[in-house]
C-alpha positions as CSV (number, residue, x, y, z in Angstrom):
1,X,110.6,75.0,114.6
2,X,109.9,74.1,111.6
3,X,106.2,73.1,112.1
4,X,105.6,76.0,113.9
5,X,106.6,77.9,110.9
6,X,105.1,76.0,108.6
7,X,101.4,77.0,111.2
8,X,101.8,80.4,111.5
9,X,102.1,80.3,107.9
10,X,98.9,78.6,107.4
11,X,98.0,81.1,109.9
12,X,98.8,84.4,108.3
13,X,97.8,83.2,105.2
14,X,94.3,82.5,106.3
15,X,94.2,85.8,107.6
16,X,95.0,87.6,104.6
17,X,92.7,85.9,102.6
18,X,89.9,86.9,105.5
19,X,91.3,90.5,104.8
20,X,91.3,90.5,101.7
21,X,87.9,88.8,101.1
22,X,86.1,91.4,103.1
23,X,88.0,94.4,101.3
24,X,86.0,94.5,97.8
25,X,82.9,95.6,100.9
26,X,85.2,98.7,101.8
27,X,86.3,99.6,98.7
28,X,83.1,99.7,97.2
29,X,81.4,101.9,101.0
30,X,84.4,104.5,99.7
31,X,83.3,104.1,96.0
32,X,79.9,105.3,97.2
33,X,81.8,108.3,99.8
34,X,83.3,109.4,96.8
35,X,80.5,109.3,94.0
36,X,78.4,111.7,96.9
37,X,81.5,113.9,96.9
38,X,81.6,114.6,93.6
39,X,78.0,115.1,93.4
40,X,77.6,117.8,96.1
41,X,81.0,119.9,95.5
42,X,80.3,119.2,91.6
43,X,78.9,123.0,91.3
44,X,81.3,124.5,93.8
45,X,83.7,127.0,92.9
46,X,86.9,123.7,92.7
47,X,84.6,121.8,89.9
48,X,88.2,120.9,88.4
49,X,90.1,119.9,90.6
50,X,86.6,118.0,92.0
51,X,86.5,116.3,88.7
52,X,90.0,115.5,88.2
53,X,89.9,114.1,91.4
54,X,87.3,112.4,90.4
55,X,88.9,111.1,87.8
56,X,91.9,109.7,89.5
57,X,90.2,108.1,92.5
58,X,87.4,106.5,89.8
59,X,90.7,105.1,87.9
60,X,91.9,103.5,91.5
61,X,89.0,101.8,92.4
62,X,88.5,99.9,89.3
63,X,92.0,99.0,89.4
64,X,91.8,98.2,93.1
65,X,88.6,96.4,92.5
66,X,89.3,94.3,90.0
67,X,93.1,92.8,91.3
68,X,90.9,91.8,94.4
69,X,88.2,90.3,92.9
70,X,90.7,88.2,90.4
71,X,92.2,87.4,93.6
72,X,89.3,86.1,95.2
73,X,88.5,83.8,92.3
74,X,91.8,82.2,92.2
75,X,92.2,78.9,93.4
76,X,94.0,79.1,97.5
77,X,97.0,76.9,96.5
78,X,98.0,79.8,93.6
79,X,97.2,83.0,95.2
80,X,100.1,85.1,96.2
81,X,99.1,86.1,99.4
82,X,102.3,88.4,100.1
83,X,101.8,90.4,97.1
84,X,97.9,90.9,97.1
85,X,99.4,92.5,100.8
86,X,101.8,94.9,99.7
87,X,99.6,96.1,97.2
88,X,96.4,96.7,99.0
89,X,98.7,98.4,101.8
90,X,100.0,100.1,98.8
91,X,97.4,101.7,97.6
92,X,95.9,102.1,100.4
93,X,97.8,104.8,101.4
94,X,97.3,106.3,97.8
95,X,94.0,106.4,98.6
96,X,94.4,107.7,101.9
97,X,96.3,111.1,100.4
98,X,93.9,111.2,97.9
99,X,91.0,111.5,100.6
100,X,93.5,114.1,102.4
101,X,93.9,116.2,99.4
102,X,90.0,116.1,99.0
103,X,90.2,118.1,102.8
104,X,92.7,120.1,102.3
105,X,92.3,121.6,98.1
106,X,88.6,121.4,97.6
107,X,86.6,121.3,101.0
108,X,88.5,124.2,102.3
109,X,87.4,126.5,99.3
110,X,84.0,126.5,99.9
111,X,81.9,125.4,102.8
112,X,79.9,122.0,103.0
113,X,76.5,123.7,104.4
114,X,77.1,126.0,101.2
115,X,76.7,122.6,98.8
116,X,73.8,120.8,101.0
């Protein structure tokens, strides 16, 4: 039984390493999408909302990117896999809520076709 849990733990750590190793690409693409949204809606009636949203999103983006980058640079034996997974899941929920706010409050105030 002990051997099974050790192998499972190694397998789980490997899965987390692969997942977090690719997270910077996903975070960067989401940052590009947020920048495009900001540029498209900057001259809309909800300019102040989009500006506040973008500042908050950018702060979370920088925080997430730097912590995940540092995790990937840390030697494998010193990595805290549970903490990074908990951090990533929590910040993913926060970012999802930010995107929801963008859809509900900002994008509904002026049509998408008006700004392109």
